[in-house]
C-alpha positions as CSV (number, residue, x, y, z in Angstrom):
1,X,-19.1,-2.3,-7.6
2,X,-18.5,-1.9,-3.8
3,X,-15.1,-1.9,-2.2
4,X,-15.7,-5.3,-0.7
5,X,-16.8,-6.7,-4.1
6,X,-13.7,-5.3,-5.7
7,X,-11.5,-6.8,-3.1
8,X,-13.1,-10.2,-3.6
9,X,-12.7,-10.0,-7.4
10,X,-9.1,-9.0,-7.0
11,X,-8.6,-12.0,-4.7
12,X,-10.3,-14.3,-7.3
13,X,-8.2,-12.9,-10.1
14,X,-5.0,-13.4,-8.0
15,X,-5.8,-17.0,-7.2
16,X,-6.6,-17.8,-10.8
17,X,-3.3,-16.3,-11.9
18,X,-1.5,-18.3,-9.3
19,X,-3.1,-21.5,-10.6
20,X,-2.3,-20.8,-14.2
21,X,1.3,-19.8,-13.4
22,X,1.8,-23.0,-11.4
23,X,0.5,-25.0,-14.3
24,X,2.7,-23.2,-16.7
25,X,5.8,-23.9,-14.6
26,X,5.0,-27.6,-14.5
27,X,4.2,-27.6,-18.2
28,X,7.6,-26.1,-18.9
29,X,9.4,-28.5,-16.6
30,X,7.6,-31.8,-17.2
31,X,5.4,-31.6,-20.4
32,X,1.7,-31.3,-20.3
33,X,1.0,-35.1,-20.2
34,X,2.8,-35.3,-16.8
35,X,0.8,-32.4,-15.3
36,X,-2.1,-33.3,-13.0
37,X,-4.6,-31.1,-11.1
38,X,-3.0,-32.5,-7.9
39,X,0.5,-31.3,-8.9
40,X,-0.8,-27.9,-9.9
41,X,-2.5,-27.5,-6.5
42,X,0.7,-28.5,-4.7
43,X,2.8,-26.1,-6.8
44,X,0.3,-23.2,-6.2
45,X,0.1,-24.2,-2.5
46,X,-3.7,-24.4,-2.7
47,X,-6.2,-27.2,-2.1
48,X,-7.2,-29.5,-5.0
49,X,-10.8,-28.5,-4.3
50,X,-10.0,-24.8,-4.7
51,X,-8.3,-25.5,-8.1
52,X,-11.5,-27.1,-9.3
53,X,-13.4,-24.0,-8.2
54,X,-11.5,-22.1,-10.9
55,X,-11.0,-24.8,-13.6
56,X,-13.5,-27.6,-14.1
57,X,-10.8,-30.0,-15.4
58,X,-7.3,-30.3,-16.9
59,X,-8.6,-29.4,-20.3
60,X,-10.1,-26.2,-18.9
61,X,-6.8,-25.3,-17.4
62,X,-5.1,-26.0,-20.7
63,X,-7.4,-23.5,-22.4
64,X,-6.2,-20.8,-20.0
65,X,-2.6,-21.6,-20.8
66,X,-3.3,-21.7,-24.5
67,X,-4.9,-18.3,-24.3
68,X,-1.7,-16.9,-22.7
69,X,0.2,-18.6,-25.5
70,X,-2.0,-16.9,-28.1
71,X,-1.6,-13.5,-26.3
72,X,2.2,-13.8,-26.4
73,X,2.0,-14.9,-30.1
74,X,-0.1,-11.9,-30.9
75,X,2.4,-9.6,-29.3
76,X,5.3,-11.2,-31.3
77,X,3.3,-11.0,-34.5
78,X,2.5,-7.3,-33.9
79,X,6.2,-6.5,-33.2
80,X,7.3,-8.4,-36.3
81,X,4.7,-6.7,-38.5
82,X,5.7,-3.2,-37.2
83,X,9.3,-3.9,-38.3
84,X,8.3,-4.1,-42.0
85,X,6.8,-1.6,-44.3
86,X,4.9,-3.4,-47.0
87,X,2.4,-6.2,-46.7
88,X,4.4,-9.0,-48.1
89,X,7.4,-8.3,-45.9
90,X,5.1,-8.1,-42.9
91,X,3.8,-11.6,-43.7
92,X,7.4,-12.9,-44.1
93,X,8.4,-11.3,-40.8
94,X,5.4,-12.8,-39.0
95,X,6.3,-16.2,-40.3
96,X,9.9,-15.9,-39.0
97,X,8.5,-14.6,-35.7
98,X,6.4,-17.7,-35.4
99,X,9.5,-19.9,-35.9
100,X,11.4,-17.9,-33.3
101,X,8.5,-18.1,-30.9
102,X,8.5,-21.9,-31.1
103,X,12.2,-22.0,-30.1
104,X,11.8,-19.4,-27.3
105,X,8.5,-20.8,-25.9
106,X,8.4,-24.5,-26.8
107,X,5.7,-25.2,-24.2
108,X,3.5,-22.4,-25.5
109,X,4.0,-23.8,-29.0
110,X,3.0,-27.2,-27.7
111,X,-0.1,-25.6,-26.1
112,X,-1.0,-24.2,-29.5
113,X,-0.4,-27.6,-31.2
114,X,-2.7,-29.3,-28.7
115,X,-5.3,-26.7,-29.2
116,X,-5.3,-27.4,-33.0
117,X,-6.2,-31.1,-32.1
118,X,-9.1,-30.0,-30.0
119,X,-12.6,-30.2,-31.5
120,X,-14.5,-27.1,-30.2
121,X,-17.5,-27.7,-28.0
122,X,-20.1,-25.7,-29.9
123,X,-23.0,-26.8,-27.8
124,X,-21.7,-25.7,-24.4
125,X,-18.3,-24.0,-24.5
126,X,-16.9,-22.9,-21.2
127,X,-15.6,-19.5,-20.4
128,X,-11.9,-20.6,-20.7
129,X,-12.5,-22.2,-24.1
130,X,-14.3,-19.1,-25.4
131,X,-11.5,-16.8,-24.1
132,X,-8.9,-19.1,-25.8
133,X,-10.5,-18.9,-29.2
134,X,-11.1,-15.2,-28.9
135,X,-7.3,-14.9,-28.4
136,X,-6.8,-17.0,-31.5
137,X,-9.0,-14.7,-33.5
138,X,-6.8,-11.7,-32.5
139,X,-3.7,-13.5,-33.7
140,X,-5.2,-14.1,-37.1
141,X,-6.4,-10.5,-37.2
142,X,-2.7,-9.4,-37.3
143,X,-2.1,-11.6,-40.3
144,X,-5.3,-10.5,-42.1
145,X,-4.3,-6.9,-41.6
146,X,-0.9,-7.6,-43.2
147,X,-2.5,-9.4,-46.1
148,X,-5.0,-6.6,-46.8
149,X,-2.2,-4.0,-46.7
150,X,-0.2,-6.1,-49.1
151,X,-3.1,-6.2,-51.5
152,X,-3.5,-2.4,-51.3
153,X,0.2,-1.7,-51.8
154,X,0.5,-4.3,-54.6
155,X,3.0,-6.6,-52.9
156,X,0.4,-9.4,-52.4
157,X,-1.8,-10.8,-55.1
158,X,-5.4,-9.7,-55.0
159,X,-6.9,-13.0,-56.3
160,X,-6.2,-14.9,-53.2
161,X,-9.8,-15.1,-52.2
162,X,-10.9,-14.7,-48.6
163,X,-7.9,-13.4,-46.6
164,X,-9.3,-14.9,-43.4
165,X,-9.1,-18.3,-45.1
166,X,-5.6,-17.5,-46.4
167,X,-4.5,-16.6,-42.8
168,X,-5.6,-20.0,-41.6
169,X,-3.8,-21.7,-44.6
170,X,-0.6,-19.8,-43.8
171,X,-1.0,-20.8,-40.1
172,X,-1.4,-24.4,-41.0
173,X,1.6,-24.4,-43.4
174,X,4.0,-22.7,-41.0
175,X,2.7,-24.7,-38.0
176,X,3.4,-27.9,-39.8
177,X,6.9,-26.8,-41.0
178,X,7.8,-25.9,-37.4
179,X,6.6,-29.2,-36.1
180,X,8.7,-31.0,-38.7
181,X,11.7,-28.8,-37.8
182,X,11.3,-29.6,-34.1
183,X,10.9,-33.4,-34.4
184,X,12.5,-34.5,-37.6
185,X,15.9,-32.9,-37.6
186,X,17.8,-36.2,-37.5
187,X,15.8,-38.0,-40.3
188,X,16.1,-34.9,-42.5
189,X,19.9,-34.7,-41.9
190,X,20.2,-38.3,-43.0
191,X,18.9,-37.3,-46.5
192,X,21.0,-34.2,-46.6
193,X,18.4,-31.6,-45.6
194,X,19.1,-29.1,-42.8
195,X,16.5,-27.4,-40.7
196,X,17.7,-24.1,-42.0
197,X,17.2,-25.3,-45.6
198,X,13.7,-26.5,-44.7
199,X,12.5,-23.3,-43.1
200,X,14.2,-21.1,-45.7
201,X,12.5,-23.1,-48.5
202,X,9.1,-22.7,-46.7
203,X,9.6,-18.9,-46.4
204,X,10.6,-18.7,-50.1
205,X,7.5,-20.7,-51.1
206,X,5.2,-18.3,-49.1
207,X,6.9,-15.3,-50.7
208,X,6.5,-16.7,-54.3
209,X,2.9,-17.8,-53.7
210,X,1.8,-14.4,-52.3
211,X,3.9,-11.9,-54.3
212,X,2.0,-9.3,-56.2
213,X,3.3,-7.1,-59.1
214,X,4.9,-4.5,-56.7
215,X,6.9,-7.2,-55.0
216,X,8.6,-8.0,-58.3
217,X,9.8,-4.5,-59.1
């Protein structure tokens, strides 16, 4: 690649980052429903037409933010996994890291939640969508590695079936628990259930469902 071509690519990458960061700021301040392509352009100090050069629509821009959310989640999962020695404890640490992530980055968690509601375009997926789902695969890879380690060290049952499927089951379970914790605190309190009780029970259920013979020693 020539020097001029490199400079042009650097400029494109910088502009794209500026657009995504502007959209993230608005997402954090206003919520995604209130974000528009016009408001992103104004925040980034770019023309609306230029924003559409990089992102074909608001959904496309959301994919870019969701990819960032997944990258941050992957980092948090890897850090949580590294703090534990056996497979089962890695899974429990990852689950707790997901709960902490939802509190620290609620707009990123919302981006993940909206992504779960999106039906993938298998006929003609765009570059942003493909990048987003590749990021999601890397998040699940951290969980799968912990499950496999647990099966090898005996702390996780071996008869769980496909660990890739189990990773998605655990994701769905914890994602749902977090959403309930974030939105149903008052109704739960009315029936005598605290958020701490809810999340602790969820973690205990995961532990009991996954525990292998070595975890019971």
